[in-house]
Structures are given as structure tokens and as C-alpha cells.
Residue, then its C-alpha position, 0 to 999 in steps of 0.5 A: m680619467m674617470p670618477d670613482n663611484d665609492a668617493l661620488d656616494k660619500e660626499p655631501g649632497a650627494a643623490q640619495e637613493p629613490g624613496t629614502g625620502e617619501a618612506a621617512a614623510e610616511a613615517a612621520g606622518s603616521e607617528g603626527p596623529e599619535v603624538a596629537e592625541t597625547g598632547a590632548e590627554t596630557t593638557g585636561l580633562e573631557g567630559p565625565e572626568a572633568a565634572e569629576e573633578v570640579d565635584e571633587v574640589e567643591k567639596l573638599e572646599r564645603e568641608l574647609e568652610q564647615a571646618r572654618a566655622e565649626a574651627e570658629e565655633y569652638l573658639d567662641g566658645w573657649r574664649r565664653t569658658q574662659a571669661e566665665f571662669a574668670n568671672y567665677k574667679k572674681r565671685q569666689r574671692a569676693q565671697e571670700g572677702t566676705v565670710r573673712e569680714l563677717a568672721n572677724a566682725d562676730l570677733l570683734r563683736k564679742l570683744l567689745p563687753t571687753l574692752d567697756d570693762f576695761e572703760r569702766a573700771i579705769a573710769t573708777v580708778p582715783g586719780a592718785i593711784l593712776k601713777l601705779s605701776w599695775i594700773q599702768g599695766l592694765l592701761l597699756v593692756k587697754r591701748g593694745l585692745e585698742m589697737v587691734f580694733e584699730s589694724e581691723g578698721v573698727e572705729p568708734i560711732d561718733v555722737t555730738g552735735k549728731t541727730f539721732d539717726p536708728f541705724y548708727h543709734e539706739a535711744v535709750t531715753y526721751e528726755e525734755v532739755v532746754g536748748y537742744e532740739e527734737g531728735q538731738i543726742i544729749g548724750e551717750v550711755q555706750q560707745g557704737y563702732v563701726l566695721g567699713d559700712r557695717v555696724l558692729r554695735p549701735a550707739l547708746v543715746r539719750v535723746a531730747k525731744a520737743p518739750a509736752a504742750s502747755q495746759e489748756a485753759g483751766p475753768e472759767p472763773e467763778p461770779e463774784a459772789g452776792s453780786d448778782q444776788a444783791k443786785a436782784e434783791g434790790a430790784e425785788g424791794 
């Protein structure tokens, strides 16, 4: 029995028609260069286009560096401005404190004569009436005024045993007093006060001075009357 030609054509491995394989090979060969060219295009740029891209990248890098430099400059300026503003606020606070202290000092200086009047008035009060209520009221008013001075930092100038200092003291008289060295304070005429390092009022004081030099020797004594004359007369005789 002869085999069926149609069955042989359908079996695997059957022989292909002549020319079919060559046509496929030619088609593959013709597509090869195009695929290669497309791959070359996707892998990178060549020639002027590549140079332009490099220039663009370098330009962007320069702009980035410039932007960073400007940002650093602005940041430094902002920091300096902050420091200057902080120093300005410190100066303002210090100036306000100085103005306030000067205003207080001026007011306290004006109140000092009132305190002096209280002290002089109470110093003349006889001891027998010190216990009277109105005298005690005056003492309380004086004490209240002194507390105001103390709360503001006002302190009296101590002159006991001190040497005269023109910054804190004002000399009223210079006196020769035994037992005191020259320039030593003898006594206080009016109390002085200070507010911190500022003198509200110098203390009025009496100051010792050196004793005057002893008088120079007087004229030479005259010769005894008649002594030389008597000798001269005796010689003539």
C-alpha cells in the first residue's frame, strides 16, 4: 500500500519546500543592519549633540555653584544682622538702665535736704519729750524716708578715721589739731551719700593740716650795756 502524500507533508521533520529557508535568511539579513543602527541610536549620542549635552550639564553645575555661593552669602548676612540686632538690644537695655538710674539719682538727690532737715530737727528735741506721740511720728516719717533711700541702694559715706579724698569728701576747713595727721578727717559737718559708684553728695568734712613751722630765731641779743665802752675808757685812762 502506498503512503498518502498529504500525511507525509503533515509529519514533523518533513522536507520544506525549496526556497523557503533562503527567503527567511534574506529577510533576517536585511533587518540586521536596521536593528543595529537603532541600538546605536539608543545607547548614546555622538558628535555635536553629545557636546551640547555636556555643555548644558556644565552650565547647570556652574549655576548650582553660584546659587550655593549666593545662599551662603545671604545666610552669613542674616547671621551678622542677627548678631548686630542682639548687640543693639543689649545697648538699649543698658542705656535704659543708665537713664533710669540717673533719673532715680536726681530724685534722691533732691530728697536729701529733707532728710537733713529731719535729722537737724530731731537733734534739737529735748530728751524729756522724745516719748511724746508726735515726736515718735516724726521719727517714723524719718525712718520711712531712710528706708526709701536704702531700698534704692543709697549708702552714707563713712568718714570715721578716713583720709581726705576729694572724690568723696569736700573740705570745709583745714585745722591744726593735735593727734591728727595731715589730711586726716577731723569731723563731719554734713553727711554724704553714694548710689553705687556714683556720688550723690560729697560729705562736708573738717580736715587736719600740718602745724605751721616754728618761727625763725629772733634778732641777736644786744651786748651788755657799758661793757665794751668801759673797757675802752679804761684803756684811754
